[in-house]
N, C-alpha and C positions, 0 to 999 in steps of 0.2 A: 503494497499500498505507499502510493507515495506522501512521501514528507506533507505533504500541501492537505491531504484527506484526514490523516492520523491528527494532524492539529487539529485542523477544521471539526472535525466529530467530537473528536476531547473538549473544544470549547462549545458546542453545543451539550455536551451534559454538562457542564458547568455551567451552562444557564441559568438553574433552577439555583442555584448559590445566589448567584447574580442578581438574581429578579428579587431572594428573598433580601438581597441590602439594598433594591430601589437599582442598584445600577444602571441595570436591562430599564429599565425604562428613562430614566432620562436620560440616557442613549438615544432610546429610539423617537422620547417626548422632541428633543431635539431634527430627525431627521425626518419627524412630520413636516414640523414649523418649513423649516428650507424644501421640504419636495412643495407642501401649499403656497410658496412664497415664489416660486419660479415657477411653477405649472397649472396653479391655480388648485381652490379643495375639492373639485369633483372626481373621486378618484377614477370615476370609467375613460375621463378623456387622461390622467394623467397617472401612468404606469408607474414610476416609483413613489407615490403616495400610496396607490395602492397598496404594492411589496411593502413600505413601510407597515399600512395599516395590518395587512394578514402579521404581519409578524408580531405585532400589538395586542391581535390577537390570540394568537398561541403561546403569549406569554401574562394573557388575561387580564391583560389594563382595562382598567374602567370605562366603559363606553363615553364617559365626562372627558376623560380626560383626554382619549381619542379629540373630540370633539372641540377643543379648545385648544388644542393643538393646530389643528386645522385652521379654527380663527386666530389663530395667533400671526399666522403665518401670511394668509388673506387678507390683515391687518383689521378683522371686524373687532380683536381680542389688541387692547395693548401689551406688551411683551418685548422682552430683549430681545435686538437684531442678532442673529449670528453669521459669522461669515466663513467661507468654508476654503481649506490649505490642504495642499498635500505637502507632507516632508517624506526628505527620502536622505538614506543609513545608508551602514552597515553594525552588522550585530558583527560577535565574535565568529573567531576564520573567514567573515567577508562576506555572509551572509547577507544579501539585497535583504534592504526592508520600504516598504512604502509602507505609509501612515496619512492615513484620512483625519482631518481634524474638522472638529465645526467649535466655533471659539465666539464668546465677547470680547478676547482682547489678547488678540494675538502676539504682544510680547511678553504677556504672562506665559502663554500657552508656549512659544516658543525657548524659554525659558526652563521653564518644567520640563519637555521633552528629550533639552539637549543633555540638561541633570540626570535624567532614569537612562539615556544611554550611554553616556559615562560612568555611572555607578554599573553597570551591568558588558563593560569588556565593548562599545559600540562605541559609534559618532555619527556626527549628521554631517552628509555629505550636499554638494551642489545640488541645486537642482536639472534634473535629468539621470542624473552620473549612473540608477539605475533602473529609473520607469517604462523604457526600452526592453525592457528582461521578463514584464508584465505585459501579456494583453487581454481585454475586458473579458470574461465571459459565463455564461451559465455554467451551474455546477450544483449537479446532483449525485449525490453519494443513495445507492442502497445496498443492504446486508448479501451477501451469498444465498443467506435461509432463505431469504424473504423470496426467491424470485428466479424463478426460471430463466437459466442465461438468454436459449436462442426466442422466443418468447420477450422480454427485456429487449434484447438486440433488436430484435423486429418493428416492435412495436415505436422505439426511442427513434428508432433512424426514419422510419415511417413519420415522424409527427416533425423532425427535422431537426433529430442531433447531429451533430460533428464525427464526433467519438466516441467512443463507449471503449475504455478500459477494467481491469481485474484486475485483482490478486486473490492470494488465497479465505478474505474473507468480505472483500466488496469489490461492487461495481461503482465505474466512475462513468457517469455522463458529463460531456462535457456540449454544450450549445453555443450559440451565437448570443448573444443580450436578447435578440428582435426574437429567436424560435424559442428562450427558455420558457415562457409561458404555456407558450403550445405541447413541449415535452414534456412540463413536468405535470398539467392536467390531464393529458391522457396518460402518464404515470398513474396518474390515482386515482382515472377511471378504471384501472384494470383490478384495483385491487391491492396496488402494490404499497407497499410502507415505504416510506424513504427515509431514510437516518438524518438526511442532509439535503436541504435545496434553497441557495443563494444564487445571485450574480456576483462575480468575485475578479480578483486578478489574479487569472493561470500563471505560473512564470514557467517559460520557453524553457529552462534547466533546472536543477538542485544540487547546492550544496551539500556532499558529507560531513554532518559535524557528527565528534563523535567524545565521550567520556566527559570530561570539564567541562570542556567547550559549547555542549551539544546540553547539558544542564542552567551554564550560562544562558546561552540564547534562547529556554523555554522562561528559564529570570526574568529578563527581556520581555519576551512576550507577552507575559503576565502582567508586569508592571506597566505598560505603555497601556495593556486594554484596564487595564483598572484606573485608567486617569479618565473622569470626568467629558474631558474636550475631547478624547480621543474615540473615534466612531469605527474606524476597524484600522488592524496592522495586517501587510500581507508577506510573504519571507517567506524565500527559496530553499530553506532547508530541507534538507532529509536525517533525523534521526534514530537511531535503532530501537527497535518497540520498546525492547523492557525500561529504557528511561524515558517514553513516550505513557505507558505506562504506570510508571511511578507518577506521575503526573496529575494523571487519571486519578490516582488511586489519593492524590492529597487534597 
């Protein structure tokens, strides 16, 4: 299983803990507000808002919170104005990092992120230093035990999937962002449970990390994702299962 899917599914399992702490609500509310500001308050005509609302429902966010976040985005309610940025840099072992930010104070946030990177063996880079290594894709993970390989492959490809990869544990379905919803809906309509489904940045290649560098990298990822202003972190590391499992259990 690629480093990407291992970390993505590990994160997904840890979301329940984040939800209890309210962390995930903060991030989703910001995403809803920004999506509504850029594309309007109607989810039918705003795919980004539609995706954010689906995520909020998956995490049991109250409907009133969703409504108010949309209204702050459209200007119907007063609220903080958030700006979006993408920071780039390197983690332990030279792994590439893309960090999506929403903030009401860029100077504070860039200082915080620089400190987190430095504390965990990483460093900030120039704009464009690693973004070329990633492609925006739809990404779906299905556990092998939950689907027949041939059936899944046929229905995903018919619905517009670009590629399907597999290992001993999972199937990974890659789509264009445009075809993501169509493929996701087709998988769901066929009664196949998904471990993960999201629009993400998929690395073109991976850097294998072992031992101390691998543990340091995972601590850096957790520290970045724990920051309120960080929406998403993408990286191109590949880490041994036993170290990843230690994080999952932690």
